[in-house]
C-alpha positions, 0 to 999 in steps of 0.5 A: 643343182638338184632341182630349181623349178618346173617353170621358172628356169629362164626367170631371174630374181632381181633381189640378190638375197632371194636369188641366193636363197633360190640357189641354196634351195636348188642345191639342197642347202637351203632348207625350210627357212629358205623355202619359207622366205621365198614363199612369203616374198613379194617376188612372183618368181620367188613364190613360183620357185617355192611352189614348184619346190613343194610340188617336186618334194611331194612327187618324191613321197611316192618313193617313201620319203617325207616332204620337208615342207609338209608342216607349211602346207596350210600356208602353201595352199593359202599362197597358191590360192592367192596367186590364182586370184591375181592376173597370171604373171609368167607361169605363176598360175601353172605353179599354183595349180600344181600345188592345188593338185596336191592340197586343193579341194572342192573350194577350188573347183570354180577357179579351175573351171574358169581357167580351163575355159579361158587360159590359152597357155598349154602349161597352165591348162595342163596344170589345171587338169591335174588340179581338177582331180583333187577338186573332184575327189573332195565331193561325191557328186563333183562340181557341175561347173568343173565337170562342164569345163572338163567336158568342154576340153574333151570335145574341143577339136581345137585343143591339144590331144594330150589335154583332151585325154588328160581331161578324161582322167579327173572323172575317175574321182566322181561318179554320177549320171552326167559324168557317165553320159560324158564318158559314153560320148567320149568313148564314141569319139574317133580318137583312140587315146580318148576312147580307151581312157573313157572305156576304162572308166565306163567299165569300172563304174558304169557297166550297168548304165552304159553297157550298150556303149561299151559293147558297141565300141568294143565290138567295133574293134578289129581282131588285131588290137594293140596292147592298150586295147587288149588290156581294155578287152580283158577288163571288159571280159572280167567285168562282164563275167562279174556282172553276170555272176551277180545277176544270176 
């Protein structure tokens, strides 16, 4: 089997025909017809498997190949949104959110924000953080509710560190004063993983408004920095030189 699912390996599809279509799709023999039948079925597991297959194929487009399910993207997005409008069943919300990371837009921002605030599932939260990037990249100012939900994840000490780091990354898609202030607070947190991601964005987009924060944090580092901090320092020095040249 080449690929079956991200989230549904331990879930069987009771319907024998759908189960056979799942096996064919996993082996590479099912094609678009098998995918479409799974996607449009009444089985939560079958729909989840189909959504995972779209995400998997889309992830491979970075190698120059096309997504065989591209022509069905409007239907795929509609199904993913419909799944998120229902109570979660198994990993249904995780599969749908991964698709929103590819196909979603600002219309999905409130849904993603709500999930980030209420879901206790690590898989679902991780998928929602992935989807947040697409929702924020669709607008210049971003969605206030989603920005607030992301901020809540970053500063919540009870959250997994990886989730807190991943909550910083969607801010690369939106630039405004609120986000700049959130990133400045993030850069001053005593967690290097969060600190360096926030600094990278501050250096790229907020050198004028948040220069003091960047300088304070960078100057607080010891001389013997690791490779990640060294890269941040190089970016900071280059941005400082460019800023001084612009101002001169």
